[in-house]
C-alpha positions in Angstrom: 183.1 243.1 -78.9 180.8 245.7 -77.4 179.4 246.6 -80.8 177.8 243.2 -81.0 177.3 242.2 -77.4 175.9 245.5 -76.2 175.1 247.8 -79.2 173.6 245.0 -81.2 171.4 243.9 -78.4 170.3 247.4 -77.6 169.4 248.2 -81.2 167.5 244.9 -81.7 165.5 245.2 -78.4 164.8 248.9 -78.9 163.2 248.1 -82.3 161.3 245.2 -80.8 160.0 247.4 -78.1 158.9 250.1 -80.6 157.0 247.4 -82.6 155.4 246.1 -79.4 154.3 249.5 -78.3 152.9 250.3 -81.7 151.0 247.0 -81.7 149.5 247.8 -78.3 149.4 244.2 -77.1 152.3 244.2 -74.6 154.9 241.5 -74.7 158.2 240.3 -73.3 161.8 241.1 -74.0 164.4 238.6 -73.0 168.0 239.7 -72.9 171.0 237.4 -72.6 173.8 238.4 -70.3 176.4 236.3 -68.6 177.8 235.6 -65.1 180.7 237.7 -66.4 178.4 240.7 -65.6 178.7 239.8 -61.9 182.3 238.7 -61.4 185.6 239.8 -62.6 187.1 237.7 -65.4 190.8 237.8 -66.3 191.5 239.1 -69.9 187.7 239.7 -70.4 187.0 243.3 -69.4 185.2 244.2 -72.6 183.1 241.1 -72.5 182.2 241.6 -68.8 181.4 245.3 -69.4 179.1 244.5 -72.3 177.2 241.8 -70.4 176.8 244.1 -67.4 175.5 246.7 -69.8 172.9 244.3 -71.1 171.8 243.5 -67.6 171.4 247.2 -66.7 169.8 248.0 -70.0 167.1 245.3 -69.4 166.4 246.9 -66.0 165.8 250.2 -67.7 163.6 248.6 -70.3 161.6 246.9 -67.5 160.8 250.3 -65.9 160.3 252.2 -69.1 158.1 249.7 -70.9 155.9 248.4 -68.0 153.2 251.0 -68.7 152.8 249.5 -72.2 152.4 246.0 -70.8 155.9 245.0 -71.9 158.1 242.9 -69.5 161.9 242.9 -69.7 164.1 240.2 -68.1 167.6 238.9 -68.4 169.0 235.4 -68.6 172.6 235.2 -67.3 174.1 231.8 -68.2 177.1 230.5 -66.3 179.4 227.8 -67.5 177.7 226.3 -70.7 179.1 224.0 -73.3 179.4 226.3 -76.3 181.8 227.0 -79.1 183.3 229.9 -77.0 184.0 227.6 -74.0 184.8 224.3 -75.7 188.6 224.8 -75.6 188.6 225.4 -71.9 186.2 222.6 -71.1 188.4 220.2 -73.0 191.3 221.1 -70.7 191.3 218.8 -67.7 193.1 221.5 -65.5 190.3 223.9 -66.2 187.6 221.3 -65.7 189.1 220.2 -62.4 189.2 223.8 -61.1 185.7 225.0 -62.3 183.3 222.0 -62.3 183.7 221.3 -58.6 182.4 224.8 -57.9 179.2 224.1 -59.8 177.0 222.4 -57.2 174.9 220.5 -59.8 178.2 219.1 -61.1 177.6 219.5 -64.8 178.0 222.2 -67.5 174.9 224.0 -68.7 173.3 223.0 -72.0 171.2 225.0 -74.5 168.0 223.3 -73.2 168.6 224.9 -69.8 168.4 228.4 -71.3 165.5 227.4 -73.7 163.1 226.5 -70.9 163.7 229.7 -69.0 163.4 231.8 -72.1 160.1 230.1 -73.0 158.8 230.9 -69.4 159.9 234.5 -69.6 158.4 235.0 -73.1 155.1 233.4 -72.2 152.0 234.2 -70.2 153.2 232.3 -67.0 155.6 235.2 -66.4 152.9 237.9 -66.7 154.0 239.5 -63.4 157.7 238.9 -63.8 159.8 241.8 -65.0 163.1 243.5 -64.2 164.7 240.3 -63.1 168.0 238.5 -63.8 167.8 234.7 -63.8 171.2 233.3 -63.3 171.5 229.9 -64.9 174.7 228.8 -63.3 174.0 225.5 -61.5 174.6 227.3 -58.2 178.1 228.5 -59.2 177.9 232.0 -57.7 176.5 230.6 -54.5 179.4 228.2 -53.8 
């Protein structure tokens, strides 16, 4: 799991950063983590560790690459309807335990991440770097 969720992200973003530095025009790196990086998850230590690693890696990229005009931020989705979560979300017992803890009372959708990623990649976020945007419908605040 860590070879894809951490190593793959690192190798991809490191190469993107090299290309951006060489081009000399700055840019933005957006990493995808998970709420698993911020809370313990049963039977998921490798996943949680890899996502925490992505979050920390993006902080390092933000500091290291700022002098080149490159921003680095992280998006950390919470409970989203995906292939990975579909089985749990189809289980009424799971839904009745988790969804009431999401203040917006719905699961996240791909469009929720897309809007934030567009913002982070675009000029509106020119002064925004080294941050983690938790897209969890308020889950961790409850």
